[in-house]
SELUM-115041 format. One record per residue (C-alpha): residue number from 1; x, z, y; residue in three letters. Coordinates in nm, 2 decimals, always signed. Layout:
N
<r num="NUM" xx="X" zz="Z" yy="Y" residu="ALA"/>
...
This chain:
317
<r num="1" xx="+1.27" zz="-0.04" yy="+1.90" residu="MET"/>
<r num="2" xx="+1.34" zz="+0.32" yy="+1.81" residu="ARG"/>
<r num="3" xx="+1.69" zz="+0.47" yy="+1.83" residu="ARG"/>
<r num="4" xx="+1.76" zz="+0.64" yy="+1.50" residu="ARG"/>
<r num="5" xx="+2.05" zz="+0.85" yy="+1.38" residu="ASP"/>
<r num="6" xx="+2.18" zz="+0.84" yy="+1.02" residu="THR"/>
<r num="7" xx="+1.94" zz="+1.10" yy="+0.90" residu="ARG"/>
<r num="8" xx="+1.65" zz="+0.90" yy="+1.04" residu="ALA"/>
<r num="9" xx="+1.76" zz="+0.58" yy="+0.87" residu="TRP"/>
<r num="10" xx="+1.79" zz="+0.76" yy="+0.54" residu="ILE"/>
<r num="11" xx="+1.44" zz="+0.91" yy="+0.59" residu="GLY"/>
<r num="12" xx="+1.31" zz="+0.56" yy="+0.66" residu="LEU"/>
<r num="13" xx="+1.46" zz="+0.43" yy="+0.34" residu="GLY"/>
<r num="14" xx="+1.29" zz="+0.72" yy="+0.15" residu="LEU"/>
<r num="15" xx="+0.96" zz="+0.63" yy="+0.31" residu="ARG"/>
<r num="16" xx="+1.01" zz="+0.28" yy="+0.19" residu="GLY"/>
<r num="17" xx="+1.07" zz="+0.41" yy="-0.16" residu="MET"/>
<r num="18" xx="+0.75" zz="+0.60" yy="-0.15" residu="ALA"/>
<r num="19" xx="+0.56" zz="+0.29" yy="-0.03" residu="MET"/>
<r num="20" xx="+0.72" zz="+0.09" yy="-0.32" residu="GLY"/>
<r num="21" xx="+0.62" zz="+0.35" yy="-0.57" residu="ALA"/>
<r num="22" xx="+0.26" zz="+0.35" yy="-0.44" residu="ALA"/>
<r num="23" xx="+0.23" zz="-0.03" yy="-0.45" residu="ASP"/>
<r num="24" xx="+0.34" zz="-0.04" yy="-0.81" residu="LEU"/>
<r num="25" xx="+0.02" zz="+0.13" yy="-0.93" residu="VAL"/>
<r num="26" xx="-0.30" zz="-0.07" yy="-0.92" residu="PRO"/>
<r num="27" xx="-0.53" zz="+0.14" yy="-0.70" residu="GLY"/>
<r num="28" xx="-0.28" zz="+0.29" yy="-0.46" residu="VAL"/>
<r num="29" xx="-0.17" zz="+0.13" yy="-0.13" residu="SER"/>
<r num="30" xx="+0.17" zz="+0.14" yy="+0.03" residu="GLY"/>
<r num="31" xx="-0.01" zz="+0.12" yy="+0.36" residu="GLY"/>
<r num="32" xx="-0.15" zz="+0.47" yy="+0.30" residu="THR"/>
<r num="33" xx="+0.20" zz="+0.61" yy="+0.26" residu="VAL"/>
<r num="34" xx="+0.32" zz="+0.42" yy="+0.57" residu="ALA"/>
<r num="35" xx="+0.04" zz="+0.57" yy="+0.78" residu="PHE"/>
<r num="36" xx="+0.09" zz="+0.93" yy="+0.67" residu="ILE"/>
<r num="37" xx="+0.46" zz="+0.89" yy="+0.71" residu="ALA"/>
<r num="38" xx="+0.42" zz="+0.79" yy="+1.07" residu="GLY"/>
<r num="39" xx="+0.55" zz="+0.44" yy="+1.06" residu="ILE"/>
<r num="40" xx="+0.23" zz="+0.23" yy="+1.01" residu="TYR"/>
<r num="41" xx="+0.19" zz="+0.10" yy="+1.37" residu="GLU"/>
<r num="42" xx="+0.56" zz="+0.04" yy="+1.41" residu="GLU"/>
<r num="43" xx="+0.54" zz="-0.16" yy="+1.09" residu="LEU"/>
<r num="44" xx="+0.25" zz="-0.37" yy="+1.22" residu="LEU"/>
<r num="45" xx="+0.41" zz="-0.43" yy="+1.56" residu="ASP"/>
<r num="46" xx="+0.74" zz="-0.53" yy="+1.41" residu="THR"/>
<r num="47" xx="+0.60" zz="-0.77" yy="+1.16" residu="ILE"/>
<r num="48" xx="+0.36" zz="-0.91" yy="+1.42" residu="GLY"/>
<r num="49" xx="+0.64" zz="-0.99" yy="+1.66" residu="ASN"/>
<r num="50" xx="+0.81" zz="-1.21" yy="+1.40" residu="LEU"/>
<r num="51" xx="+0.76" zz="-1.58" yy="+1.42" residu="GLY"/>
<r num="52" xx="+0.90" zz="-1.90" yy="+1.58" residu="TRP"/>
<r num="53" xx="+1.02" zz="-1.69" yy="+1.88" residu="GLY"/>
<r num="54" xx="+1.25" zz="-1.50" yy="+1.64" residu="THR"/>
<r num="55" xx="+1.42" zz="-1.83" yy="+1.54" residu="VAL"/>
<r num="56" xx="+1.46" zz="-1.93" yy="+1.90" residu="GLN"/>
<r num="57" xx="+1.62" zz="-1.60" yy="+2.00" residu="VAL"/>
<r num="58" xx="+1.85" zz="-1.63" yy="+1.70" residu="LEU"/>
<r num="59" xx="+1.98" zz="-1.97" yy="+1.80" residu="PHE"/>
<r num="60" xx="+1.99" zz="-1.90" yy="+2.18" residu="LEU"/>
<r num="61" xx="+2.12" zz="-1.54" yy="+2.19" residu="ARG"/>
<r num="62" xx="+2.27" zz="-1.48" yy="+1.84" residu="GLY"/>
<r num="63" xx="+2.20" zz="-1.25" yy="+1.55" residu="PRO"/>
<r num="64" xx="+2.29" zz="-0.92" yy="+1.72" residu="VAL"/>
<r num="65" xx="+2.04" zz="-0.98" yy="+2.00" residu="ALA"/>
<r num="66" xx="+1.78" zz="-1.09" yy="+1.74" residu="THR"/>
<r num="67" xx="+1.84" zz="-0.78" yy="+1.53" residu="TRP"/>
<r num="68" xx="+1.79" zz="-0.55" yy="+1.82" residu="LYS"/>
<r num="69" xx="+1.50" zz="-0.73" yy="+1.99" residu="GLU"/>
<r num="70" xx="+1.29" zz="-0.77" yy="+1.68" residu="PHE"/>
<r num="71" xx="+1.36" zz="-0.43" yy="+1.53" residu="ASN"/>
<r num="72" xx="+1.51" zz="-0.59" yy="+1.21" residu="LEU"/>
<r num="73" xx="+1.70" zz="-0.27" yy="+1.12" residu="GLY"/>
<r num="74" xx="+1.36" zz="-0.10" yy="+1.07" residu="PHE"/>
<r num="75" xx="+1.24" zz="-0.37" yy="+0.84" residu="LEU"/>
<r num="76" xx="+1.57" zz="-0.39" yy="+0.65" residu="THR"/>
<r num="77" xx="+1.58" zz="-0.01" yy="+0.58" residu="ALA"/>
<r num="78" xx="+1.21" zz="-0.02" yy="+0.47" residu="LEU"/>
<r num="79" xx="+1.25" zz="-0.33" yy="+0.25" residu="VAL"/>
<r num="80" xx="+1.56" zz="-0.17" yy="+0.09" residu="ALA"/>
<r num="81" xx="+1.37" zz="+0.14" yy="+0.01" residu="GLY"/>
<r num="82" xx="+1.08" zz="-0.05" yy="-0.13" residu="ILE"/>
<r num="83" xx="+1.31" zz="-0.28" yy="-0.34" residu="SER"/>
<r num="84" xx="+1.50" zz="+0.02" yy="-0.47" residu="THR"/>
<r num="85" xx="+1.18" zz="+0.19" yy="-0.57" residu="SER"/>
<r num="86" xx="+1.05" zz="-0.12" yy="-0.75" residu="VAL"/>
<r num="87" xx="+1.38" zz="-0.15" yy="-0.95" residu="VAL"/>
<r num="88" xx="+1.41" zz="+0.21" yy="-1.04" residu="LEU"/>
<r num="89" xx="+1.05" zz="+0.32" yy="-1.08" residu="LEU"/>
<r num="90" xx="+0.87" zz="+0.02" yy="-1.22" residu="ALA"/>
<r num="91" xx="+0.94" zz="+0.11" yy="-1.58" residu="GLY"/>
<r num="92" xx="+0.87" zz="+0.48" yy="-1.54" residu="ALA"/>
<r num="93" xx="+0.54" zz="+0.43" yy="-1.36" residu="LEU"/>
<r num="94" xx="+0.42" zz="+0.17" yy="-1.62" residu="HIS"/>
<r num="95" xx="+0.52" zz="+0.42" yy="-1.89" residu="HIS"/>
<r num="96" xx="+0.32" zz="+0.70" yy="-1.73" residu="LEU"/>
<r num="97" xx="+0.03" zz="+0.46" yy="-1.68" residu="LEU"/>
<r num="98" xx="+0.03" zz="+0.38" yy="-2.05" residu="ALA"/>
<r num="99" xx="+0.10" zz="+0.72" yy="-2.20" residu="HIS"/>
<r num="100" xx="-0.01" zz="+0.98" yy="-1.93" residu="HIS"/>
<r num="101" xx="-0.27" zz="+0.80" yy="-1.73" residu="PRO"/>
<r num="102" xx="-0.48" zz="+1.11" yy="-1.65" residu="VAL"/>
<r num="103" xx="-0.19" zz="+1.29" yy="-1.49" residu="LEU"/>
<r num="104" xx="-0.07" zz="+0.98" yy="-1.30" residu="LEU"/>
<r num="105" xx="-0.42" zz="+0.89" yy="-1.17" residu="TRP"/>
<r num="106" xx="-0.47" zz="+1.26" yy="-1.08" residu="ALA"/>
<r num="107" xx="-0.15" zz="+1.27" yy="-0.87" residu="PHE"/>
<r num="108" xx="-0.25" zz="+0.96" yy="-0.67" residu="PHE"/>
<r num="109" xx="-0.61" zz="+1.08" yy="-0.64" residu="PHE"/>
<r num="110" xx="-0.49" zz="+1.40" yy="-0.47" residu="GLY"/>
<r num="111" xx="-0.25" zz="+1.19" yy="-0.25" residu="LEU"/>
<r num="112" xx="-0.53" zz="+0.96" yy="-0.13" residu="VAL"/>
<r num="113" xx="-0.80" zz="+1.23" yy="-0.10" residu="ALA"/>
<r num="114" xx="-0.56" zz="+1.44" yy="+0.12" residu="ALA"/>
<r num="115" xx="-0.49" zz="+1.14" yy="+0.33" residu="SER"/>
<r num="116" xx="-0.85" zz="+1.10" yy="+0.45" residu="VAL"/>
<r num="117" xx="-0.86" zz="+1.41" yy="+0.68" residu="PRO"/>
<r num="118" xx="-0.50" zz="+1.33" yy="+0.79" residu="PHE"/>
<r num="119" xx="-0.62" zz="+0.99" yy="+0.91" residu="MET"/>
<r num="120" xx="-0.95" zz="+1.11" yy="+1.06" residu="LEU"/>
<r num="121" xx="-0.78" zz="+1.37" yy="+1.27" residu="ARG"/>
<r num="122" xx="-0.62" zz="+1.09" yy="+1.46" residu="GLU"/>
<r num="123" xx="-0.97" zz="+1.02" yy="+1.61" residu="ILE"/>
<r num="124" xx="-1.05" zz="+1.28" yy="+1.88" residu="PRO"/>
<r num="125" xx="-1.37" zz="+1.46" yy="+1.79" residu="ARG"/>
<r num="126" xx="-1.53" zz="+1.39" yy="+2.13" residu="ARG"/>
<r num="127" xx="-1.49" zz="+1.02" yy="+2.06" residu="GLU"/>
<r num="128" xx="-1.63" zz="+1.02" yy="+1.71" residu="PHE"/>
<r num="129" xx="-1.96" zz="+0.85" yy="+1.77" residu="HIS"/>
<r num="130" xx="-2.22" zz="+0.64" yy="+1.59" residu="VAL"/>
<r num="131" xx="-1.99" zz="+0.33" yy="+1.58" residu="ALA"/>
<r num="132" xx="-1.71" zz="+0.53" yy="+1.41" residu="GLU"/>
<r num="133" xx="-1.95" zz="+0.67" yy="+1.15" residu="VAL"/>
<r num="134" xx="-2.08" zz="+0.32" yy="+1.08" residu="ALA"/>
<r num="135" xx="-1.73" zz="+0.18" yy="+1.03" residu="PHE"/>
<r num="136" xx="-1.65" zz="+0.48" yy="+0.81" residu="LEU"/>
<r num="137" xx="-1.95" zz="+0.42" yy="+0.59" residu="LEU"/>
<r num="138" xx="-1.90" zz="+0.04" yy="+0.58" residu="PHE"/>
<r num="139" xx="-1.53" zz="+0.08" yy="+0.47" residu="GLY"/>
<r num="140" xx="-1.63" zz="+0.34" yy="+0.20" residu="SER"/>
<r num="141" xx="-1.90" zz="+0.11" yy="+0.06" residu="GLY"/>
<r num="142" xx="-1.68" zz="-0.20" yy="+0.06" residu="LEU"/>
<r num="143" xx="-1.39" zz="-0.03" yy="-0.11" residu="ALA"/>
<r num="144" xx="-1.62" zz="+0.14" yy="-0.36" residu="TRP"/>
<r num="145" xx="-1.77" zz="-0.20" yy="-0.45" residu="TRP"/>
<r num="146" xx="-1.44" zz="-0.38" yy="-0.47" residu="LEU"/>
<r num="147" xx="-1.28" zz="-0.12" yy="-0.70" residu="THR"/>
<r num="148" xx="-1.57" zz="-0.16" yy="-0.94" residu="GLY"/>
<r num="149" xx="-1.54" zz="-0.54" yy="-0.98" residu="LEU"/>
<r num="150" xx="-1.39" zz="-0.67" yy="-1.31" residu="PRO"/>
<r num="151" xx="-1.09" zz="-0.91" yy="-1.29" residu="PRO"/>
<r num="152" xx="-1.17" zz="-1.27" yy="-1.24" residu="LEU"/>
<r num="153" xx="-0.95" zz="-1.54" yy="-1.38" residu="VAL"/>
<r num="154" xx="-0.61" zz="-1.55" yy="-1.54" residu="GLN"/>
<r num="155" xx="-0.35" zz="-1.80" yy="-1.42" residu="SER"/>
<r num="156" xx="+0.02" zz="-1.83" yy="-1.36" residu="ASP"/>
<r num="157" xx="+0.01" zz="-2.16" yy="-1.17" residu="HIS"/>
<r num="158" xx="+0.25" zz="-2.15" yy="-0.87" residu="PRO"/>
<r num="159" xx="-0.03" zz="-2.27" yy="-0.63" residu="VAL"/>
<r num="160" xx="-0.26" zz="-1.99" yy="-0.76" residu="PHE"/>
<r num="161" xx="+0.02" zz="-1.73" yy="-0.72" residu="LEU"/>
<r num="162" xx="+0.08" zz="-1.85" yy="-0.36" residu="PHE"/>
<r num="163" xx="-0.28" zz="-1.78" yy="-0.27" residu="GLY"/>
<r num="164" xx="-0.28" zz="-1.45" yy="-0.46" residu="ALA"/>
<r num="165" xx="+0.03" zz="-1.34" yy="-0.28" residu="GLY"/>
<r num="166" xx="-0.12" zz="-1.42" yy="+0.06" residu="ALA"/>
<r num="167" xx="-0.44" zz="-1.21" yy="-0.02" residu="ILE"/>
<r num="168" xx="-0.26" zz="-0.93" yy="-0.20" residu="ALA"/>
<r num="169" xx="-0.01" zz="-0.86" yy="+0.08" residu="ILE"/>
<r num="170" xx="-0.29" zz="-0.82" yy="+0.33" residu="CYS"/>
<r num="171" xx="-0.43" zz="-0.54" yy="+0.10" residu="ALA"/>
<r num="172" xx="-0.09" zz="-0.38" yy="+0.06" residu="MET"/>
<r num="173" xx="-0.06" zz="-0.31" yy="+0.43" residu="ILE"/>
<r num="174" xx="-0.42" zz="-0.17" yy="+0.45" residu="LEU"/>
<r num="175" xx="-0.44" zz="+0.20" yy="+0.37" residu="PRO"/>
<r num="176" xx="-0.69" zz="+0.25" yy="+0.09" residu="GLY"/>
<r num="177" xx="-0.68" zz="-0.11" yy="-0.04" residu="ILE"/>
<r num="178" xx="-0.43" zz="-0.16" yy="-0.32" residu="SER"/>
<r num="179" xx="-0.24" zz="-0.49" yy="-0.33" residu="GLY"/>
<r num="180" xx="-0.17" zz="-0.43" yy="-0.70" residu="SER"/>
<r num="181" xx="-0.54" zz="-0.38" yy="-0.77" residu="PHE"/>
<r num="182" xx="-0.62" zz="-0.70" yy="-0.57" residu="ILE"/>
<r num="183" xx="-0.37" zz="-0.88" yy="-0.80" residu="LEU"/>
<r num="184" xx="-0.55" zz="-0.74" yy="-1.10" residu="VAL"/>
<r num="185" xx="-0.89" zz="-0.84" yy="-0.95" residu="LEU"/>
<r num="186" xx="-0.77" zz="-1.19" yy="-0.89" residu="LEU"/>
<r num="187" xx="-0.62" zz="-1.21" yy="-1.24" residu="GLY"/>
<r num="188" xx="-0.26" zz="-1.25" yy="-1.11" residu="ALA"/>
<r num="189" xx="-0.11" zz="-0.91" yy="-1.19" residu="TYR"/>
<r num="190" xx="+0.01" zz="-0.99" yy="-1.54" residu="ALA"/>
<r num="191" xx="+0.16" zz="-1.32" yy="-1.42" residu="ALA"/>
<r num="192" xx="+0.34" zz="-1.16" yy="-1.13" residu="VAL"/>
<r num="193" xx="+0.48" zz="-0.88" yy="-1.34" residu="ILE"/>
<r num="194" xx="+0.58" zz="-1.13" yy="-1.61" residu="GLY"/>
<r num="195" xx="+0.76" zz="-1.35" yy="-1.36" residu="ALA"/>
<r num="196" xx="+0.95" zz="-1.05" yy="-1.22" residu="LEU"/>
<r num="197" xx="+1.06" zz="-0.94" yy="-1.57" residu="LYS"/>
<r num="198" xx="+1.17" zz="-1.29" yy="-1.68" residu="SER"/>
<r num="199" xx="+1.31" zz="-1.38" yy="-1.33" residu="PHE"/>
<r num="200" xx="+1.10" zz="-1.69" yy="-1.31" residu="ASP"/>
<r num="201" xx="+1.23" zz="-1.82" yy="-0.98" residu="VAL"/>
<r num="202" xx="+0.96" zz="-2.08" yy="-0.93" residu="VAL"/>
<r num="203" xx="+0.67" zz="-1.84" yy="-0.97" residu="ARG"/>
<r num="204" xx="+0.85" zz="-1.56" yy="-0.78" residu="ILE"/>
<r num="205" xx="+0.91" zz="-1.80" yy="-0.49" residu="ALA"/>
<r num="206" xx="+0.55" zz="-1.92" yy="-0.49" residu="ALA"/>
<r num="207" xx="+0.42" zz="-1.56" yy="-0.48" residu="PHE"/>
<r num="208" xx="+0.68" zz="-1.45" yy="-0.22" residu="GLY"/>
<r num="209" xx="+0.60" zz="-1.75" yy="+0.01" residu="SER"/>
<r num="210" xx="+0.23" zz="-1.67" yy="-0.01" residu="GLY"/>
<r num="211" xx="+0.30" zz="-1.31" yy="+0.06" residu="ALA"/>
<r num="212" xx="+0.52" zz="-1.39" yy="+0.36" residu="LEU"/>
<r num="213" xx="+0.26" zz="-1.63" yy="+0.50" residu="SER"/>
<r num="214" xx="-0.02" zz="-1.38" yy="+0.47" residu="GLY"/>
<r num="215" xx="+0.18" zz="-1.09" yy="+0.60" residu="LEU"/>
<r num="216" xx="+0.29" zz="-1.27" yy="+0.92" residu="LEU"/>
<r num="217" xx="-0.06" zz="-1.38" yy="+1.00" residu="GLY"/>
<r num="218" xx="-0.26" zz="-1.07" yy="+0.90" residu="PHE"/>
<r num="219" xx="-0.02" zz="-0.82" yy="+1.06" residu="SER"/>
<r num="220" xx="-0.07" zz="-0.99" yy="+1.40" residu="LYS"/>
<r num="221" xx="-0.45" zz="-0.96" yy="+1.38" residu="GLY"/>
<r num="222" xx="-0.44" zz="-0.60" yy="+1.25" residu="LEU"/>
<r num="223" xx="-0.19" zz="-0.50" yy="+1.51" residu="GLY"/>
<r num="224" xx="-0.43" zz="-0.64" yy="+1.78" residu="TRP"/>
<r num="225" xx="-0.72" zz="-0.44" yy="+1.63" residu="VAL"/>
<r num="226" xx="-0.52" zz="-0.12" yy="+1.64" residu="PHE"/>
<r num="227" xx="-0.42" zz="-0.18" yy="+2.00" residu="ARG"/>
<r num="228" xx="-0.77" zz="-0.26" yy="+2.13" residu="THR"/>
<r num="229" xx="-1.00" zz="-0.08" yy="+1.89" residu="HIS"/>
<r num="230" xx="-0.79" zz="+0.20" yy="+1.75" residu="ARG"/>
<r num="231" xx="-1.08" zz="+0.44" yy="+1.68" residu="ARG"/>
<r num="232" xx="-1.28" zz="+0.18" yy="+1.49" residu="TRP"/>
<r num="233" xx="-0.98" zz="+0.07" yy="+1.29" residu="ALA"/>
<r num="234" xx="-0.90" zz="+0.43" yy="+1.19" residu="LEU"/>
<r num="235" xx="-1.26" zz="+0.49" yy="+1.09" residu="SER"/>
<r num="236" xx="-1.27" zz="+0.17" yy="+0.88" residu="LEU"/>
<r num="237" xx="-0.94" zz="+0.25" yy="+0.71" residu="LEU"/>
<r num="238" xx="-1.05" zz="+0.61" yy="+0.64" residu="SER"/>
<r num="239" xx="-1.36" zz="+0.46" yy="+0.47" residu="GLY"/>
<r num="240" xx="-1.13" zz="+0.24" yy="+0.26" residu="PHE"/>
<r num="241" xx="-0.95" zz="+0.55" yy="+0.14" residu="LEU"/>
<r num="242" xx="-1.27" zz="+0.73" yy="+0.05" residu="ILE"/>
<r num="243" xx="-1.40" zz="+0.43" yy="-0.14" residu="GLY"/>
<r num="244" xx="-1.07" zz="+0.37" yy="-0.32" residu="SER"/>
<r num="245" xx="-1.11" zz="+0.71" yy="-0.49" residu="LEU"/>
<r num="246" xx="-1.34" zz="+0.54" yy="-0.74" residu="ARG"/>
<r num="247" xx="-1.05" zz="+0.35" yy="-0.88" residu="LYS"/>
<r num="248" xx="-0.82" zz="+0.66" yy="-0.88" residu="LEU"/>
<r num="249" xx="-1.06" zz="+0.89" yy="-1.06" residu="TRP"/>
<r num="250" xx="-0.83" zz="+1.03" yy="-1.34" residu="PRO"/>
<r num="251" xx="-1.08" zz="+1.03" yy="-1.63" residu="TRP"/>
<r num="252" xx="-1.16" zz="+0.69" yy="-1.76" residu="LYS"/>
<r num="253" xx="-1.28" zz="+0.51" yy="-2.07" residu="ALA"/>
<r num="254" xx="-1.18" zz="+0.16" yy="-2.20" residu="ASP"/>
<r num="255" xx="-1.49" zz="-0.05" yy="-2.23" residu="VAL"/>
<r num="256" xx="-1.36" zz="-0.39" yy="-2.33" residu="GLN"/>
<r num="257" xx="-1.02" zz="-0.57" yy="-2.35" residu="PRO"/>
<r num="258" xx="-0.96" zz="-0.82" yy="-2.06" residu="LEU"/>
<r num="259" xx="-0.62" zz="-0.96" yy="-2.13" residu="TYR"/>
<r num="260" xx="-0.27" zz="-0.89" yy="-2.27" residu="THR"/>
<r num="261" xx="+0.04" zz="-0.84" yy="-2.06" residu="HIS"/>
<r num="262" xx="+0.36" zz="-1.02" yy="-2.14" residu="SER"/>
<r num="263" xx="+0.50" zz="-0.70" yy="-2.29" residu="ASP"/>
<r num="264" xx="+0.20" zz="-0.66" yy="-2.53" residu="GLY"/>
<r num="265" xx="+0.01" zz="-0.41" yy="-2.33" residu="ARG"/>
<r num="266" xx="-0.37" zz="-0.47" yy="-2.33" residu="VAL"/>
<r num="267" xx="-0.56" zz="-0.44" yy="-2.00" residu="GLU"/>
<r num="268" xx="-0.91" zz="-0.30" yy="-2.04" residu="PHE"/>
<r num="269" xx="-1.22" zz="-0.29" yy="-1.82" residu="LEU"/>
<r num="270" xx="-1.27" zz="+0.08" yy="-1.76" residu="GLN"/>
<r num="271" xx="-1.55" zz="+0.31" yy="-1.65" residu="VAL"/>
<r num="272" xx="-1.51" zz="+0.66" yy="-1.50" residu="ASN"/>
<r num="273" xx="-1.61" zz="+0.97" yy="-1.70" residu="LEU"/>
<r num="274" xx="-1.66" zz="+1.33" yy="-1.63" residu="MET"/>
<r num="275" xx="-1.37" zz="+1.54" yy="-1.76" residu="PRO"/>
<r num="276" xx="-1.57" zz="+1.70" yy="-2.04" residu="ASP"/>
<r num="277" xx="-1.66" zz="+1.36" yy="-2.18" residu="ALA"/>
<r num="278" xx="-1.29" zz="+1.25" yy="-2.19" residu="HIS"/>
<r num="279" xx="-1.11" zz="+1.29" yy="-2.53" residu="PRO"/>
<r num="280" xx="-0.80" zz="+1.45" yy="-2.36" residu="ASP"/>
<r num="281" xx="-0.91" zz="+1.58" yy="-2.02" residu="PRO"/>
<r num="282" xx="-0.60" zz="+1.79" yy="-1.94" residu="GLN"/>
<r num="283" xx="-0.80" zz="+1.95" yy="-1.66" residu="VAL"/>
<r num="284" xx="-0.55" zz="+2.22" yy="-1.55" residu="MET"/>
<r num="285" xx="-0.26" zz="+1.98" yy="-1.56" residu="ALA"/>
<r num="286" xx="-0.46" zz="+1.71" yy="-1.37" residu="ALA"/>
<r num="287" xx="-0.56" zz="+1.96" yy="-1.10" residu="VAL"/>
<r num="288" xx="-0.19" zz="+2.05" yy="-1.07" residu="GLY"/>
<r num="289" xx="-0.10" zz="+1.68" yy="-1.03" residu="CYS"/>
<r num="290" xx="-0.37" zz="+1.64" yy="-0.76" residu="MET"/>
<r num="291" xx="-0.23" zz="+1.94" yy="-0.58" residu="ALA"/>
<r num="292" xx="+0.12" zz="+1.78" yy="-0.60" residu="ALA"/>
<r num="293" xx="-0.02" zz="+1.46" yy="-0.45" residu="GLY"/>
<r num="294" xx="-0.18" zz="+1.65" yy="-0.17" residu="ALA"/>
<r num="295" xx="+0.14" zz="+1.84" yy="-0.10" residu="LEU"/>
<r num="296" xx="+0.33" zz="+1.52" yy="-0.08" residu="MET"/>
<r num="297" xx="+0.09" zz="+1.40" yy="+0.19" residu="VAL"/>
<r num="298" xx="+0.15" zz="+1.73" yy="+0.38" residu="GLY"/>
<r num="299" xx="+0.52" zz="+1.68" yy="+0.34" residu="GLY"/>
<r num="300" xx="+0.52" zz="+1.33" yy="+0.47" residu="LEU"/>
<r num="301" xx="+0.30" zz="+1.43" yy="+0.76" residu="GLY"/>
<r num="302" xx="+0.53" zz="+1.71" yy="+0.85" residu="TRP"/>
<r num="303" xx="+0.83" zz="+1.48" yy="+0.84" residu="ILE"/>
<r num="304" xx="+0.65" zz="+1.23" yy="+1.06" residu="ALA"/>
<r num="305" xx="+0.56" zz="+1.50" yy="+1.31" residu="GLN"/>
<r num="306" xx="+0.92" zz="+1.63" yy="+1.33" residu="ARG"/>
<r num="307" xx="+1.05" zz="+1.27" yy="+1.38" residu="GLY"/>
<r num="308" xx="+0.80" zz="+1.18" yy="+1.66" residu="THR"/>
<r num="309" xx="+0.93" zz="+1.38" yy="+1.96" residu="PRO"/>
<r num="310" xx="+1.29" zz="+1.28" yy="+1.92" residu="SER"/>
<r num="311" xx="+1.22" zz="+0.91" yy="+1.88" residu="ALA"/>
<r num="312" xx="+1.25" zz="+0.68" yy="+2.17" residu="ASN"/>
<r num="313" xx="+1.02" zz="+0.39" yy="+2.14" residu="THR"/>
<r num="314" xx="+1.03" zz="+0.06" yy="+2.31" residu="GLY"/>
<r num="315" xx="+0.84" zz="-0.26" yy="+2.23" residu="SER"/>
<r num="316" xx="+0.91" zz="-0.62" yy="+2.23" residu="HIS"/>
<r num="317" xx="+0.71" zz="-0.81" yy="+2.48" residu="GLY"/>
């Protein structure tokens, strides 16, 4: 595990807040923020190490040894940041999505677009061969196709929410694939938001259990891919980022209503427009928001680079 001082722990919590804010918006992935913030692979390794062995160490060696050996301080700080962001920003982000969608989408479009070269630079140019290009194109095409699909069914049954949680959490830790969007696609987004607002313990527990199950299983596999095929993984995830820009394009038009949220908001099937075809394009303001998103990527990257040399890293075997 990494040894962190107080400033580093606060920084980790702030990164968690940025991840939580990203995951609240359908189309943006908290995994993207984790990657550009320099904590993505530590996150995969930490989650992947959890399991039955964690319980055994807890009973045999106690909570302090378990805390240190399984890097639980890292997860706690990150989860605290994500939870804080969800509590503090959920209302504001949904307000912006309803009343200032062009500017909000523009900000995240700039953030994700600027993340693509940031991720690709992790692949040495001398190693960028045909296989990497193929994975890049495949990831782009898959994400482009997924983000163009209409939502499927609408259900709030606990069993359905368990499955939706398992699938969505996998997307949430993949840069470029939004867990919130997957919930929209599955038809579970409104049910999950409604359960959180009404504090429906049964449905929240069903969704949380599914998310935990999916997270523990998927993170192990993804961590193995990063350790053994890092270049291919980076190429594929970069493709996901490129393809996800279809969903994040700021200028959209409502085509047909799909369903109504518990708070009365109507969810529409949307198509992308050119700015001059949009009734309120706000081009200059949108460009400014894109620039702000790109600057945020640069800031997170700079913070990550500053933190790397001073961090002492060890791994759980």
